[in-house]
N, CA, C and O atoms as a MOPAC input file, in Angstrom:
PM7 MOZYME 1SCF
protein

 N     87.54500 1    94.69400 1    98.01200 1
 C     86.74000 1    93.57600 1    96.92200 1
 C     86.02400 1    94.47500 1    95.61000 1
 O     86.06400 1    94.10500 1    94.43600 1
 N     85.34500 1    95.78200 1    96.12200 1
 C     85.00000 1    96.58500 1    95.30600 1
 C     85.80100 1    96.86900 1    94.28600 1
 O     85.47900 1    96.65600 1    93.11700 1
 N     87.09600 1    97.45800 1    94.71000 1
 C     88.06600 1    97.66500 1    93.85400 1
 C     88.41000 1    96.96700 1    92.90200 1
 O     88.47700 1    97.38600 1    91.74600 1
 N     88.64700 1    95.93300 1    93.22600 1
 C     88.95300 1    94.77700 1    92.12100 1
 C     87.96200 1    94.85700 1    90.94400 1
 O     88.32000 1    94.96300 1    89.77200 1
 N     86.53800 1    94.78900 1    91.40800 1
 C     85.64100 1    94.95500 1    90.49400 1
 C     85.54200 1    96.39900 1    89.44300 1
 O     85.29700 1    96.44500 1    88.23800 1
 N     85.78200 1    97.31400 1    90.23700 1
 C     86.04000 1    98.51900 1    89.53300 1
 C     87.35900 1    98.50000 1    88.58400 1
 O     87.18600 1    98.86500 1    87.42100 1
 N     88.24000 1    98.23400 1    88.85500 1
 C     89.60000 1    98.17400 1    88.17200 1
 C     89.38700 1    97.05000 1    86.72800 1
 O     89.90600 1    97.18800 1    85.62000 1
 N     88.60200 1    96.11600 1    87.11900 1
 C     88.56600 1    94.96900 1    86.08800 1
 C     87.77200 1    95.52900 1    85.09200 1
 O     88.06800 1    95.40600 1    83.90400 1
 N     86.43800 1    96.34900 1    85.61100 1
 C     85.76900 1    96.67300 1    84.55000 1
 C     86.09300 1    98.04600 1    83.72300 1
 O     85.73400 1    98.38400 1    82.59500 1
 N     86.92000 1    98.73100 1    84.71700 1
 C     87.89500 1    99.75800 1    83.95400 1
 C     88.36600 1    99.49500 1    82.95500 1
 O     88.25800 1   100.18300 1    81.94000 1
 N     89.15300 1    98.15200 1    83.07400 1
 C     90.05000 1    97.64700 1    82.17100 1
 C     89.23500 1    97.31000 1    80.80900 1
 O     89.55700 1    97.75600 1    79.70800 1
 N     88.17800 1    96.49000 1    81.04100 1
 C     87.27200 1    96.22300 1    80.05100 1
 C     86.74300 1    97.53300 1    79.33300 1
 O     86.60100 1    97.43700 1    78.11400 1
 N     86.44200 1    98.71400 1    79.91400 1
 C     86.09800 1    99.75900 1    79.11300 1
 C     87.33100 1   100.44000 1    78.55300 1
 O     87.16400 1   101.22500 1    77.61900 1
 N     88.28000 1   100.27200 1    78.92000 1
 C     89.39700 1   100.56500 1    78.08200 1
 C     89.57400 1   100.06800 1    76.85500 1
 O     89.79500 1   100.75900 1    75.86000 1
 N     89.46500 1    98.60100 1    76.88000 1
 C     89.50600 1    97.79900 1    75.67800 1
 C     88.36000 1    98.27300 1    74.58900 1
 O     88.48600 1    98.30800 1    73.36500 1
 N     87.34600 1    98.58600 1    75.28500 1
 C     85.95100 1    99.29900 1    74.49300 1
 C     86.67900 1   100.37600 1    73.71300 1
 O     86.69400 1   100.18800 1    72.49600 1
 N     87.20200 1   101.31200 1    74.09700 1
 C     87.80600 1   102.69100 1    73.50000 1
 C     89.04200 1   102.41100 1    72.88100 1
 O     89.21800 1   102.87300 1    71.75400 1
 N     89.92400 1   101.74500 1    73.40300 1
 C     91.21700 1   101.85500 1    72.86400 1
 C     91.50500 1   100.64900 1    71.83300 1
 O     92.34700 1   100.78300 1    70.94500 1
 N     90.85900 1    99.62100 1    71.97900 1
 C     91.11600 1    98.43300 1    71.02900 1
 C     90.86900 1    98.64500 1    69.57100 1
 O     91.59800 1    98.14300 1    68.71600 1
 N     89.82200 1    99.40000 1    69.29300 1
 C     89.51200 1    99.66700 1    67.85400 1
 C     90.36900 1   100.37000 1    67.30700 1
 O     90.84300 1    99.84200 1    66.30100 1
 N     90.95800 1   101.82900 1    67.68200 1
 C     91.91200 1   102.24400 1    66.83300 1
 C     93.23800 1   101.41400 1    67.12100 1
 O     94.20400 1   101.90100 1    66.53200 1
 N     93.44800 1   100.60500 1    67.66300 1
 C     94.87700 1    99.86300 1    67.88400 1
 C     94.55700 1    98.65200 1    66.73100 1
 O     95.48300 1    98.10900 1    66.12800 1
 N     93.30100 1    98.33800 1    66.52600 1
 C     93.05400 1    97.01400 1    65.53100 1
 C     93.28200 1    97.77700 1    64.17600 1
 O     93.93300 1    97.23200 1    63.28500 1
 N     92.69900 1    99.15900 1    63.99400 1
 C     92.80000 1    99.78000 1    62.66800 1
 C     94.08800 1    99.38900 1    62.10200 1
 O     94.20700 1    98.85300 1    61.00100 1
 N     95.24200 1    99.73400 1    63.05400 1
 C     96.61100 1    99.62700 1    62.40600 1
 C     96.98100 1    98.35300 1    61.62100 1
 O     97.88200 1    98.34900 1    60.78200 1
 N     96.16700 1    97.16700 1    61.96700 1
 C     96.41100 1    96.02200 1    61.28700 1
 C     95.38200 1    95.67100 1    60.04400 1
 O     95.37300 1    94.55300 1    59.52700 1
 N     94.50900 1    96.75200 1    59.61600 1
 C     93.71800 1    96.62000 1    58.39600 1
 C     93.09400 1    95.20100 1    58.43400 1
 O     93.49200 1    94.28000 1    57.72000 1
 N     92.09200 1    95.10600 1    59.31800 1
 C     91.29200 1    94.00800 1    59.41200 1
 C     89.78700 1    94.34000 1    58.96600 1
 O     89.25700 1    95.43800 1    59.13400 1
 N     89.19600 1    93.25900 1    58.39100 1
 C     87.78000 1    93.43300 1    58.14900 1
 C     87.05400 1    93.77100 1    59.31200 1
 O     87.60900 1    93.57500 1    60.39400 1
 N     85.76200 1    94.30700 1    59.28300 1
 C     84.77300 1    94.46800 1    60.44500 1
 C     84.56500 1    93.40100 1    61.10100 1
 O     84.51300 1    93.47900 1    62.32800 1
 N     84.40200 1    92.20900 1    60.47800 1
 C     83.82200 1    90.85900 1    60.99400 1
 C     85.15000 1    90.38200 1    62.01500 1
 O     84.98100 1    90.05800 1    63.19000 1
 N     86.32100 1    90.40400 1    61.41700 1
 C     87.54500 1    89.89500 1    62.05900 1
 C     87.61700 1    90.85500 1    63.25500 1
 O     87.77100 1    90.34600 1    64.36500 1
 N     87.53300 1    92.03200 1    63.16000 1
 C     87.69200 1    92.99300 1    64.18900 1
 C     86.59100 1    92.72100 1    65.48700 1
 O     86.85000 1    92.94900 1    66.66900 1
 N     85.33700 1    92.19300 1    64.97100 1
 C     84.18000 1    91.98500 1    66.05200 1
 C     84.71100 1    90.81900 1    66.71100 1
 O     84.78300 1    90.76800 1    67.93900 1
 N     85.14500 1    89.72900 1    65.84300 1
 C     85.53400 1    88.60400 1    66.58200 1
 C     86.57600 1    88.77100 1    67.48800 1
 O     86.48500 1    88.11600 1    68.52700 1
 N     87.69700 1    89.60300 1    67.32100 1
 C     88.65200 1    89.82200 1    68.21000 1
 C     88.18000 1    90.49100 1    69.59900 1
 O     88.62400 1    90.24600 1    70.72000 1
 N     87.11900 1    91.44400 1    69.21900 1
 C     86.46900 1    92.08500 1    70.37600 1
 C     85.87300 1    90.84000 1    71.22700 1
 O     86.32900 1    90.69800 1    72.36200 1
 N     85.01700 1    90.04600 1    70.82900 1
 C     84.46600 1    89.07000 1    71.40100 1
 C     85.16600 1    88.00300 1    72.30200 1
 O     84.65900 1    87.28000 1    73.16000 1
 N     86.58000 1    88.10200 1    71.84800 1
 C     87.32800 1    86.73700 1    72.32600 1
 C     87.47000 1    86.91700 1    73.97500 1
 O     87.22400 1    85.94600 1    74.69100 1
 N     87.81000 1    87.98800 1    74.46600 1
 C     87.85900 1    88.05900 1    75.89100 1
 C     86.40400 1    87.74800 1    76.71000 1
 O     86.33600 1    86.92100 1    77.61900 1
 N     85.38300 1    88.46300 1    76.28400 1
 C     83.92800 1    87.86800 1    77.07300 1
 C     83.70000 1    86.40500 1    76.70300 1
 O     83.17500 1    85.65900 1    77.52900 1
 N     84.06200 1    85.96900 1    75.53000 1
 C     83.89800 1    84.39300 1    75.45800 1
 C     84.68400 1    83.55000 1    76.35200 1
 O     84.17700 1    82.59600 1    76.94100 1
 N     85.87800 1    83.87100 1    76.46500 1
 C     86.52300 1    83.26300 1    77.40600 1
 C     86.32900 1    83.44600 1    78.74900 1
 O     86.55200 1    82.54300 1    79.55600 1
 N     85.83100 1    84.81700 1    79.14500 1
 C     85.41700 1    84.90700 1    80.24700 1
 C     84.22900 1    83.91500 1    80.76000 1
 O     84.13800 1    83.40700 1    81.87800 1
 N     83.39100 1    83.77900 1    79.71300 1
 C     82.09100 1    82.95800 1    79.83200 1
 C     82.52100 1    81.44900 1    80.09700 1
 O     82.19700 1    80.83900 1    81.11600 1
 N     83.12900 1    81.02700 1    79.27900 1
 C     83.80400 1    79.78200 1    79.32800 1
 C     84.59400 1    79.16600 1    80.67300 1
 O     84.39800 1    78.08900 1    81.23600 1
 N     85.49600 1    80.16000 1    80.97200 1
 C     86.23000 1    79.74000 1    82.28400 1
 C     85.69700 1    80.13700 1    83.57800 1
 O     86.10200 1    79.60500 1    84.61200 1
 N     84.82700 1    81.02700 1    83.57100 1
 C     83.96200 1    81.53000 1    84.83000 1
 C     83.46000 1    80.25700 1    85.52800 1
 O     83.77300 1    80.12900 1    86.71100 1
 N     82.75100 1    79.34000 1    84.97000 1
 C     82.34200 1    78.22400 1    85.75200 1
 C     83.49200 1    77.35900 1    86.46900 1
 O     83.37500 1    76.98200 1    87.63500 1
 N     84.55300 1    77.09300 1    85.71200 1
 C     85.68700 1    76.67800 1    86.17300 1
 C     86.38800 1    77.33100 1    87.60600 1
 O     86.80700 1    76.68400 1    88.56600 1
 N     86.37600 1    78.73900 1    87.44100 1
 C     87.00000 1    79.38700 1    88.47000 1
 C     85.81100 1    79.33400 1    89.80100 1
 O     86.08800 1    79.29700 1    91.00000 1
 N     84.54000 1    79.34400 1    89.23000 1
 C     83.49200 1    78.95700 1    90.40800 1
 C     83.40600 1    77.85900 1    90.97200 1
 O     82.96200 1    77.78400 1    92.11800 1
 N     83.84100 1    76.71000 1    90.23600 1
 C     84.10000 1    75.47600 1    90.89100 1
 C     84.97300 1    75.38500 1    91.73200 1
 O     84.75600 1    74.88400 1    92.83500 1
 N     86.16100 1    75.86800 1    91.35400 1
 C     87.33400 1    76.06900 1    92.39600 1
 C     87.21300 1    76.68000 1    93.65300 1
 O     87.67000 1    76.25400 1    94.71300 1
 N     86.48900 1    77.82800 1    93.44400 1
 C     86.23400 1    78.74500 1    94.76600 1
 C     85.09400 1    77.99500 1    95.60600 1
 O     85.06000 1    78.13100 1    96.82900 1
 N     84.08600 1    77.13900 1    94.87400 1
 C     83.15500 1    76.38900 1    95.76500 1
 C     83.89400 1    75.36100 1    96.29200 1
 O     83.36000 1    74.77500 1    97.23400 1
 N     84.88500 1    75.01400 1    95.97200 1
 C     85.58000 1    73.64600 1    96.77500 1
 C     86.28700 1    74.00600 1    97.57600 1
 O     86.82400 1    73.11400 1    98.23200 1
 N     86.59800 1    75.29200 1    97.88000 1
 C     87.15700 1    75.82700 1    99.32800 1
 C     88.66800 1    76.12300 1    98.70900 1
 O     89.47000 1    76.18300 1    99.64100 1
 N     89.19300 1    76.29200 1    97.63700 1
 C     90.39400 1    76.59000 1    97.23300 1
 C     90.36800 1    78.19300 1    97.44900 1
 O     89.37100 1    78.91300 1    97.39200 1
 N     91.72700 1    78.58500 1    97.71400 1
 C     91.99100 1    80.15500 1    97.92600 1
 C     91.56400 1    81.09100 1    97.18000 1
 O     92.27200 1    81.49500 1    96.25800 1
 N     90.14800 1    81.70200 1    97.45800 1
 C     89.48800 1    82.74000 1    96.59300 1
 C     90.41300 1    84.12400 1    96.47000 1
 O     90.62000 1    84.73800 1    95.42400 1
 N     90.84800 1    84.41500 1    97.61100 1
 C     91.57700 1    85.59600 1    97.61200 1
 C     92.88200 1    85.66200 1    97.00900 1
 O     93.38100 1    86.69700 1    96.56600 1
 N     93.51300 1    84.31900 1    97.00400 1
 C     94.73100 1    84.08300 1    96.18000 1
 C     94.46200 1    84.22200 1    94.52000 1
 O     95.26100 1    84.67900 1    93.70300 1
 N     93.20800 1    83.73500 1    94.27400 1
 C     92.61400 1    83.72700 1    92.93000 1
 C     92.52300 1    85.27200 1    92.29800 1
 O     92.79200 1    85.57800 1    91.13600 1
 N     92.12300 1    86.06600 1    93.24200 1
 C     91.87600 1    87.29400 1    92.74800 1
 C     93.21700 1    88.13200 1    92.52600 1
 O     93.37000 1    88.99900 1    91.66600 1
 N     94.11700 1    87.73000 1    93.42000 1
 C     95.58600 1    88.44500 1    93.11500 1
 C     96.23700 1    87.76000 1    91.77800 1
 O     96.83500 1    88.41500 1    90.92400 1
 N     96.06600 1    86.57400 1    91.73100 1
 C     96.83700 1    85.94700 1    90.34100 1
 C     96.10800 1    86.73400 1    89.36600 1
 O     96.69100 1    87.46500 1    88.56500 1
 N     94.61000 1    86.58000 1    89.41900 1
 C     93.94900 1    86.95900 1    88.00900 1
 C     94.17300 1    88.54800 1    87.89300 1
 O     94.18500 1    89.03100 1    86.76000 1
 N     94.32200 1    89.25300 1    88.83300 1
 C     94.78100 1    90.62800 1    88.67400 1
 C     96.09500 1    90.79400 1    87.94900 1
 O     96.20100 1    91.59500 1    87.02100 1
 N     97.04700 1    90.08000 1    88.34400 1
 C     98.36200 1    90.16700 1    87.84400 1
 C     98.27000 1    89.51700 1    86.31000 1
 O     98.92800 1    89.91700 1    85.35000 1
 N     97.51400 1    88.66000 1    86.29800 1
 C     97.20900 1    88.00900 1    84.58400 1
 C     96.62900 1    89.14100 1    83.83500 1
 O     96.95400 1    89.41500 1    82.67900 1
 N     95.83700 1    89.73100 1    84.47300 1
 C     95.16200 1    90.97600 1    83.74200 1
 C     96.26100 1    92.03900 1    83.34400 1
 O     96.37800 1    92.50900 1    82.21300 1
 N     97.02400 1    92.34100 1    84.39600 1
 C     97.97900 1    93.23500 1    84.09000 1
 C     98.89100 1    92.87600 1    83.03100 1
 O     99.24200 1    93.78200 1    82.27500 1
 N     99.36800 1    91.62600 1    82.83100 1
 C    100.06100 1    91.17100 1    82.19000 1
 C     99.49300 1    91.11500 1    80.54900 1
 O    100.22100 1    91.20900 1    79.56100 1
 N     97.95400 1    90.93100 1    80.53900 1
 C     97.43700 1    91.09900 1    79.18800 1
 C     97.40900 1    92.40000 1    78.82800 1
 O     97.47200 1    92.57400 1    77.61200 1
 N     97.31900 1    93.56300 1    79.63100 1
 C     97.14300 1    94.82000 1    79.25600 1
 C     98.54800 1    95.28700 1    78.97000 1
 O     98.67100 1    96.22400 1    78.18100 1
 N     99.51600 1    94.80300 1    79.45900 1
 C    101.10000 1    95.31700 1    78.93300 1
 C    101.27600 1    94.68700 1    77.51500 1
 O    101.94400 1    95.23000 1    76.63500 1
 N    100.63900 1    93.52500 1    77.36700 1
 C    100.98100 1    92.95800 1    75.91000 1
 C    100.20200 1    93.54900 1    74.92800 1
 O    100.56200 1    93.43600 1    73.75600 1
 N     99.06000 1    94.24400 1    75.24700 1
 C     98.18800 1    94.68900 1    74.04100 1
 C     98.79300 1    95.99200 1    73.29900 1
 O     98.84300 1    96.16800 1    72.08100 1
 N     99.20700 1    96.79500 1    74.23600 1
 C     99.71200 1    98.03500 1    73.75700 1
 C    101.11700 1    97.93700 1    73.41600 1
 O    101.89200 1    97.07200 1    73.82400 1
 N    101.45100 1    99.16300 1    72.41500 1
 C    102.73300 1    99.11300 1    72.01800 1
 C    103.66200 1    99.68200 1    73.33500 1
 O    103.80400 1   100.88800 1    73.53700 1
 N    104.13400 1    98.86700 1    74.00400 1
 C    104.91200 1    99.18500 1    75.31500 1
 C    106.38100 1    98.90200 1    74.92200 1
 O    106.68900 1    97.84800 1    74.36600 1
 N    107.30500 1    99.89100 1    75.23000 1
 C    108.61000 1    99.84100 1    74.94600 1
 C    109.19500 1    98.37600 1    74.94100 1
 O    109.73000 1    97.81800 1    73.98300 1
 N    108.98500 1    97.86400 1    76.21200 1
 C    109.53800 1    96.51800 1    76.59100 1
 C    109.27800 1    95.36500 1    75.69300 1
 O    110.12800 1    94.51700 1    75.42300 1
 N    107.82600 1    95.37700 1    75.15600 1
 C    107.26900 1    94.42800 1    74.08300 1
 C    107.89000 1    94.84300 1    72.84300 1
 O    108.19600 1    93.90200 1    72.11000 1
 N    108.17900 1    96.10600 1    72.37600 1
 C    108.43700 1    96.37300 1    71.08100 1
 C    107.27400 1    96.58800 1    70.21600 1
 O    106.20000 1    96.92100 1    70.71700 1
 N    107.42000 1    96.41100 1    68.85400 1
 C    106.16300 1    96.73800 1    67.72600 1
 C    105.23500 1    95.79100 1    68.36400 1
 O    105.49900 1    94.79900 1    69.04400 1
 N    104.15200 1    96.25900 1    68.03400 1
 C    102.81500 1    95.70400 1    68.21900 1
 C    102.61200 1    94.57100 1    67.06400 1
 O    102.93900 1    94.85300 1    65.91100 1
 N    102.09400 1    93.34400 1    67.36100 1
 C    101.93000 1    92.47000 1    66.41700 1
 C    100.39200 1    91.84100 1    66.76700 1
 O     99.93100 1    91.75200 1    67.90500 1
 N     99.69400 1    91.41900 1    65.49200 1
 C     98.24700 1    90.98700 1    65.88900 1
 C     98.40900 1    89.79100 1    66.63300 1
 O     97.69900 1    89.69700 1    67.63300 1
 N     99.13500 1    88.91100 1    66.39000 1
 C     99.06000 1    87.74700 1    67.19400 1
 C     99.43000 1    87.74600 1    68.52900 1
 O     99.14400 1    86.78900 1    69.24900 1
 N    100.24700 1    89.05300 1    69.08400 1
 C    100.57200 1    89.12900 1    70.38500 1
 C     99.21100 1    89.98600 1    70.97000 1
 O     98.98600 1    89.84600 1    72.17300 1
 N     98.43800 1    90.72400 1    70.31000 1
 C     97.26300 1    91.49500 1    70.74100 1
 C     96.36500 1    90.43700 1    70.89600 1
 O     95.65500 1    90.52300 1    71.89800 1
 N     96.19500 1    89.43300 1    70.15800 1
 C     95.21300 1    88.44800 1    70.36400 1
 C     95.38100 1    87.61900 1    71.44300 1
 O     94.38400 1    87.23500 1    72.05500 1
 N     96.43200 1    87.29600 1    71.75900 1
 C     97.10500 1    86.38100 1    73.03800 1
 C     96.83300 1    87.49900 1    74.22400 1
 O     96.38400 1    87.10200 1    75.29900 1
 N     97.06700 1    88.68900 1    74.04900 1
 C     96.78500 1    89.49800 1    75.11000 1
 C     95.59700 1    89.67000 1    75.74800 1
 O     95.44800 1    89.93900 1    76.94000 1
 N     94.42500 1    89.44200 1    74.60400 1
 C     93.09600 1    89.65200 1    74.72700 1
 C     92.53900 1    87.99600 1    75.67500 1
 O     91.80800 1    87.86500 1    76.65600 1
 N     93.22000 1    87.04900 1    74.89700 1
 C     92.97200 1    85.79700 1    75.79100 1
 C     93.35300 1    85.70400 1    77.23500 1
 O     92.71500 1    85.06000 1    78.06700 1
 N     94.57000 1    86.47500 1    77.50300 1
 C     94.95600 1    86.35700 1    78.62000 1
 C     94.15200 1    87.18900 1    79.50100 1
 O     93.86600 1    86.81400 1    80.63900 1
 N     93.72200 1    88.46400 1    78.95100 1
 C     92.54200 1    89.32200 1    79.64700 1
 C     91.38300 1    88.48200 1    80.08800 1
 O     91.01500 1    88.41600 1    81.26100 1
 N     90.80900 1    87.82200 1    79.05800 1
 C     89.32000 1    86.97700 1    79.55200 1
 C     89.73300 1    86.26800 1    80.75600 1
 O     89.28800 1    86.52700 1    81.87400 1
 N     90.61000 1    85.35000 1    80.49600 1
 C     91.03100 1    84.37500 1    81.57600 1
 C     91.18000 1    84.95900 1    82.81200 1
 O     90.70400 1    84.46500 1    83.83300 1
 N     92.04300 1    86.35000 1    82.77000 1
 C     92.34900 1    86.83700 1    84.11400 1
 C     91.20900 1    87.45300 1    84.58700 1
 O     90.99800 1    87.36800 1    85.79600 1
 N     90.27900 1    88.17100 1    83.75900 1
 C     89.23700 1    88.74700 1    84.37800 1
 C     88.30800 1    87.76200 1    85.04900 1
 O     87.79600 1    88.01300 1    86.14000 1
 N     88.09600 1    86.64900 1    84.39200 1
 C     87.20200 1    85.59100 1    84.96900 1
 C     87.92400 1    85.03500 1    86.35700 1
 O     87.18900 1    84.65200 1    87.26700 1
 N     89.13500 1    85.00100 1    86.49200 1
 C     89.78900 1    84.30600 1    87.61500 1
 C     89.80600 1    85.27300 1    88.69200 1
 O     89.89900 1    84.88800 1    89.85700 1
 N     89.71700 1    86.60700 1    88.36600 1
 C     89.74100 1    87.90100 1    89.41000 1
 C     88.36300 1    88.07100 1    89.73400 1
 O     88.16000 1    88.38500 1    90.90700 1
 N     87.34100 1    87.94300 1    88.98600 1
 C     85.94500 1    88.30600 1    89.18900 1
 C     85.09300 1    87.29000 1    89.84700 1
 O     84.16300 1    87.70400 1    90.54000 1
 N     85.25100 1    86.23600 1    89.74500 1
 C     84.43700 1    85.12200 1    90.15200 1
 C     84.54400 1    85.09400 1    91.77100 1
 O     83.53100 1    85.24500 1    92.45400 1
 N     85.71200 1    84.91100 1    92.29800 1
 C     85.77000 1    84.89700 1    93.73200 1
 C     85.19500 1    86.17000 1    94.43500 1
 O     84.58900 1    86.13100 1    95.50600 1
 N     85.47900 1    87.42800 1    93.63700 1
 C     84.86800 1    88.53000 1    94.27000 1
 C     83.37400 1    88.56700 1    94.39800 1
 O     82.80700 1    88.96400 1    95.41600 1
 N     82.71400 1    88.10400 1    93.24100 1
 C     81.31100 1    88.00800 1    93.25300 1
 C     80.84500 1    86.99500 1    94.25400 1
 O     79.82500 1    87.29700 1    94.87500 1
 N     81.34000 1    85.99500 1    94.48300 1
 C     81.20600 1    84.87100 1    95.58600 1
 C     81.28200 1    85.69300 1    97.05800 1
 O     80.34500 1    85.63100 1    97.85400 1
 N     82.35000 1    86.36900 1    97.29200 1
 C     82.32600 1    87.03000 1    98.44000 1
 C     81.53800 1    88.06600 1    98.78100 1
 O     81.20600 1    88.40500 1    99.91700 1
 N     81.18300 1    88.67200 1    97.50300 1
 C     80.15100 1    89.77700 1    97.88700 1
 C     78.67100 1    89.22000 1    98.07200 1
 O     77.84100 1    89.92400 1    98.64800 1
 N     78.32100 1    87.90000 1    97.56400 1
 C     77.07500 1    87.13700 1    97.79700 1
 C     77.25000 1    86.83300 1    99.23000 1
 O     76.31700 1    87.12000 1    99.97900 1
 N     78.30500 1    86.29900 1    99.71000 1
 C     78.41800 1    85.66000 1   100.91300 1
 C     78.05700 1    86.72200 1   101.94400 1
 O     77.21900 1    86.54400 1   102.82800 1
 N     78.84800 1    87.99000 1   101.73700 1
 C     78.76300 1    89.13500 1   102.59200 1
 C     77.32300 1    89.64900 1   102.75900 1
 O     76.86400 1    90.24100 1   103.73500 1
 N     76.62800 1    89.26800 1   101.48200 1
 C     74.97600 1    90.07500 1   101.45600 1
 C     74.34300 1    89.11900 1   102.38700 1
 O     73.50900 1    89.65900 1   103.11300 1
 N     74.51000 1    87.80400 1   102.57800 1
 C     73.61800 1    86.99700 1   103.44400 1
 C     74.00200 1    87.49100 1   105.00100 1
 O     73.42100 1    86.99600 1   105.96700 1

């Protein structure tokens, strides 16, 4: 479980360092760049209660962790200029960040619940 948290926040740290230079290639204003940076955390905050509600209702938290991590991997592949994807586009980068925000929430909320239950 702790490795899931480690890799998720490692991915967020990668975004902090790598997304800025990547977005410079699109010649965006500072405000637009800031809004793009805020997309993943806002979606995390908006979808985390939904994932928490599902976990509290007894739905498979461990499956949600795996699915969330796979969604995060998909988002990371779509952000960078990966040969499979081809040339990077702004809409694809924004879509990838949206996918990352939702995937991070899906993978992290069940982990935090498991950690709280273990601590009791």
